N, C-alpha and C positions, 0 to 999 in steps of 0.2 A: 669473099666468098659469102654467097647469100644462104641464109639459114631458112629453111622451110618448117612452117608450123602446121602440124596436122590436127585438125579438130576431131574431137571424139563425139560421136552421136549421144545424146542422153539417153540412159536407160529405159526401157520400154515399162509402162505401168502395168503391173500384172493385172489380168482381166478380173481378178477377185475384188480387187479395189475399185475397179469401174462398177462392178456389179453391187457392191455396198453402197457406193455413192448413188447410183440410179435407184436403189431401193429405199434409201433414206429419203431421197427427194419425193419419191411416189408416196411414202408414208406420211411425210410432212404434208404434202398437198391433200391427202385423204383426211388428215386430222382437221385441217383447216376448213376443208368443204363440209365435214361432219359438224364442226362447230357452227358454221353459218346456217346450216340446214336446221339444227337444233335451236339456234337463236331466233331465226324466222318462225319456226313453228311455234316456239314459245310466244312470241310476239302476236301470232295470228290466233292462237288457241286462248291465250290468257288462262292458264290452269289455276285454279282455286282449290285450297285445301278443304276436304269435306269437314263438316262440323256436326257435333251432337249438342243439343241444348234442351233445357226444360222449357216448354211452351204453355204448360198449364199445371195446376195442381190444386187439391182440395183436401181439407182435414175434416172428415165427417165426425170424427170421434176423437177426444182427448180427454181422459180423466184418470184420477188415482184415488185410491181409498185411504182410509186412517192408518193402514198398515203399511202404506207407502208402496202399494203396487200399482204400476202404471199400465194402462191398457189404451192403445191408440189405432186409429185406422187412417191410412193415407192413401190418396190417389195422385199419381204422377204421370204426366204425358211427356215423354221424351221423343224428340224429332231428329231424326238422321238426315241431314240436308247435304245436297250435292250441286253447287252452283255451277259446276263446269257445263258449258254448252255443247262441247264435242266429246265428252268422255263419260261412261258409266263409273260408278263407285261401288266397290265392294267393302263390306263391313264384316269383321269377324272379332272373335274374343271379346264380345260385348259384356262387360262386368262392372256394375256400379253398385256400391254399398250405401246405405242410408243409416245415418247414426243420429242418436239422440243423447246429448251430454255424455258422449264416449261410449255409449252402448249401441252395439250394432243390432238394428231392428229389422232390416230388410236387405235382401239382394236382388237387384234388377239385372236381368240377364236375357239373352236368347239362346235358344238350344242350337241353332245352326247359323252359320254365315247368311248374310242376305246382301242383295244388290239394291242400289238406288239409281234409276235411271238418270240420264244427263238433265240438268236443270230441274230436278225434282227433289221431293222429300218423302220420308215414310215416317208415320208416327206409331210409337208403341204406348199403350195405355196399362199402366201398372196399377192395381188395387191390392193393398196388403193391410191385414189386420194382425196386430203384433200379439205374441204370446204375453201373458202378464210378465212384467218386467219389475222386479224388486228394485226399488231405489234406496240408497243409502241417505242419511241425513242431510248431506250436503247437496245431493241432487233434489231431494225434496224441497229444499229451500229454493233451488234454483227454478222448480217448477211453480212454487208459490208466487215467486217474483215474476215469471213469465206471465201467469194467470192474471196478476195484478195489472201488469202493463198491457195485457191482452195482446201479447206476441209471444208465439212459441216457435223456437228455431230448431231446424234439423240441419245436418251436414250431409252433402251428397259427394262422394269420393269414387273414382274409377276412371274407366275409359273404354275405348274401342280402337281396334287396329283398322285402318282404312287404307285402301289402294286403288288407284286408277291407272289405266293404260290407254295410251293413245298414240298411234302413229310412230313416227320416228323418235318420239319423246320417251318412248318405252314405258315401263312400269315404275311407278313411284309409290311408296309406302310411307304412311304416317301413323303416328300414335296420338290419338285425339284424348286428352287428358282432361278430365272434368273435376274441378274441386270448387264448390260453392255452398252457399247457405240457402236454405229454403225457409222462408218465414211465413207465418199464418196467423190471423186473428182467432184466437181461441173461442171467442163469444160466438162467431158464426162460420168458422172453419175456411173463412176466404183466404186466397193465396195474396200475399203482398208481393207484387211483381218486381223483381230486380233481374239484372242480367245474370244468367246461368248458362254459359256456353263453353265449349271445350277450347283448349289451346294445343296446337300441335307440336310435336317433338321429331 
């Protein structure tokens, strides 16, 4: 007697599983294509981080009297530079503080945000005359030593928020932080040039 074996057809896959598989495939392809477009755009545009830097300075006046009261006048030129060839840069929250031996003597800032065109720069010229600054004995010794060496040092700290937007790369924001020393010859007020540029975060 011959036995007959009946084959059972496999169960059909629910259409929701097919829909999920197709959706995942399309999503994967979209992510890959977007990554390729962004990579190509980056290679073509070569975006660069906007930079702020001190490009000039002068110390017209620096003196203190027998009572240890210091009065100084400082001129500083700060440049905002955008080296991107295909994107404007927008700067905001510009705030830099000038210190002498721990005493804050000036705040360099802009009232409103500003833009720098592609492959261009904008200079801000700050002139500041301090109020009389009382010095303690230690600070007076520091001033005496600086005058003997003919080198007066100030600290510049602060930064600005920068942003550029271009095509498919979208909008990118940076915090350009500045932290450097400004040195002058006390005898003639000339600026001792050294690198003073921001670093991005």
